[in-house]
N, C-alpha and C positions, 0 to 999 in steps of 0.2 A: 446384558444386553446396553450398551450405550449408544445413545442418540445424538444429534446436532440439534438443538434447541435455540433458536436465534443465533447467539456470537459463542454460545458455549457447548461443552460435551457434557451430556449428563447420564449417569448410569453408571454400570459396572461393566469392566473389560478385563476378565481374566483377575488378577490379583489387585486392581487397581480399581477406585470408584473417584469417578469425576462427578463435581457438585460445585454450585456456587455459594459465595459469602459475601456480602456487602457491594455486588457486582462484580465481583472476581472470580476465576476461573480457580478451583481450589481440587488437590489430588491426594488422596488419602489412600492408604493401604486397607485393602479388605481381611476384616478378621476371621478367621477360620480355625478356633478353637485353639489350639497349642500350633497351628501353623506359622511358622515366622516368614516374613517377606525377606529374601533375597537381597542381600545389598545391591546387585546387580539391576534387581526391578526396581528399588529406590531410587538409585540413580537414574533407571530411564526415566520414571515418574517424574523427578526432579528436573531433567532437562526438557522432557514434554510441558512441563508446568512452564519454563523459562519461555520455550517457545511460543505457547499459547498467548502468554503475555506480551512478548515482542509482537507477535501477530496483529493482537488486540491495539497495543499503542500504533500500528502502523495504519490501521483501520482509523482509530480515533483522529490522527493526524491530517489524515485525506480525506475527513469526512465534509469538508467545506465545500468540495465538488463533488464526491462520491454520492452524496447524502442519502437517503434511505431506499434509492432505487437499484440497488444491486439485487440480484437472483439469490434464491434460497440457499444456494450450495456456498456462497462465498465466503464466508466464514471459515466453513470448513476447508475448501481449496487452500486459502491464504496460510491457516495454520499449517496444513500439511507440507506446503512448501518450504515454510520457513523453519519446520519442525527438521527436514532433510538438510537444509543448508545450517543448522545448528549442530546438529549431531555429526555431520561432516567437520566441522571447525572443531571441534573439542579435543583438547589435549588431555588424554586420560589420566596423566602423570600428575597433574597440578590441578584438574577440574576446573581450567581455564579454556576460554575461545579464542582461536586466531582465525583471521578472517584474511584471504587472500584478496587479491584487486578482481576477481572475475567469480567469485563465490557466489555474488548473489544474482550472477546473470540469469537464471532461472526464473528470478522475478520480472526479468525484463519482458515486456507485452502481456504482463497478466491482466485478462479480462475481469472487472468488476463485475459485470452483468453478460454471462455468456448467451443470453438469448439475443442481444445485440452487439455483435463483436464492432471494435470500435474502426477496424482498418476497414470494413465495408461502408463506414459512412464517410472516413476521411482517407483519400486514397493519397495525399500528401503528407506525410507522417512528420510531426518536432522531431527535432535530435539535439544532443547537447555537445558541447566543447568545454573543456575545463583548461585554463591557462592562469597557473601561479595564484591557483587556490580561488580562481574565481569562474563561476559558472555562467556561461551562456546557453539561453535557451532560443534555438533557433525554429521558427516556423517558415517554411519556404512558400514561395507565391502559390495561390489559390485561383484556379480557374473555377467558377461556376457555370453551369451545372456539372462539369468534368471531374473534379476533383473531392466535391464535396456534396453528397447526397441529402436532401429534404425530404421529409416523412411527409405525408399528405396534410395540409391547412399551415404548414410552418411556414411563416414570413420571415423568420429570421434563425440565425443559430450563433448561441454564444461559446466559441472556445475557453473554456476554463482550464486554469493551470496551476499547481502548487508545489514548491519545493520545500520539505521538510527535511530537518537534521534532526539527530538523535545523540545525544553523548550517552554512549553504553557502560562508562565507569559510574556517573552517579545519577543516570534516569532522566536528565534534564534532556528537552528537545524545544525546538526552536522552529518556527516558520519563517523562511529566509526570504520568499518569494510567492505572492498571489498576485493573479490577474486574469486579464478576459480580454478577448478580440470578438468583435461583433463581425458578422458576415449575413449581409441582407440575401434573401435568395431572389436576387435579379442577375442574370446572365453579364458576366463580365469577369475581370481580373482583379485580385488583392494583393497588393503588393506584399513581400516578404518582410517580415519583422524580427527582431531581436530583443529579449531580455535578459539582463545580467542581475547576478547576484552574489555576494562572498561567501565563501564557505568555510568551514572551520575545519582546519585540518585534524582528522583522524576520527571525526562525525561521521557516522553513519547516514548517510542521504537518500531520499526517496523522490523523484519526482513524478508526479502524474497528471492526466490531464481528462478531460469531458468533453463532449458536445452538450449543451442545454439548448433545445429547439423550443421556440417561441412564435405563439399565435398570435398576431395584432388584431383585437376586435375594438368595437364601439365602446366596450364596458372596459378596457384595459386589456394588459398582456395576458395571456393564457400558458403556461408553462405544459407542453406537451410530452415530456418525459415521465416515464412511469417505469414500474417493475419489468414490464414486459418491451419495453425499449428505451435503454439508457446508455449509450456508448461511454466507456471511461476504461482507461488502462494505466499501469504503469507504465512510463516512459523508458525510466532506469532508475537502478537501486544498487547500494553498495557504498562502499567507501572509496569514492568516485576521485578523490582529491591525489595529488602525485606520489603515494606512497607504495610500496610493493606489499606491506603486510600492516594489518590493525591488530592491537591484540596486546598483552593478554587483557580479556574483558571477563566479568562476570555475568555480565549481561543485565545490569541492573537497569531495565527498559521498563519497571514497573510507577514510576511516578507519575504525577500530574503536572509536575513543576515546568513552566515555561520561562527560558531566558528572556531579556528583553532582547526586542526587535531592533536592530542597528538601521 
């Protein structure tokens, strides 16, 4: 039986063994005397391994705002979603992956902590537009307390966001945009804002947002977010520049190299 332990899957599932080595997910075939693993099983394990690594890189890229306050099932849920997308994109004739413009729609709205859905705290959601490979993140006008809900003792809320790009040909990743907007827990209207960032055509892009609540005390600010309450979600994911299809890729999303930020 295989179980989820932290961000990895550990154990045996059918003819496949899941384990870790040097901080990476490793998938191997289970030896059963003279029984050989079929090519289909090997290919399935290889695709799942790529999906697991891809999902891991997405998580690591967004860690600046998600932090460690995700729920216990987050790693497994994200890996499952990515695996379904990757399997659908596989071209069996050449073992390459081709992604259409809507293939990653399933990740839009992904909750990093299902105990505290983002939409229950911020009722006016941000959205993006893309023009000539330039992304604009729009945060509509916020009416407090109608549009933004504060937990007990919170004096302010930081709306944090990050835009990550991944080159699936060589494994390079780039943090294109990261920022925050502070909202005080006072009745009033906070004006709409926009942030822009250039996008690399053909790169996979993920935009995520989180709410970080703060209590101001005489001893300093206290972060109120925890594993039981940390609203954070993916706003949009995919090849969102103006292209019809991205690929073929070998899904080399396993390196930790960072491209220079422009």
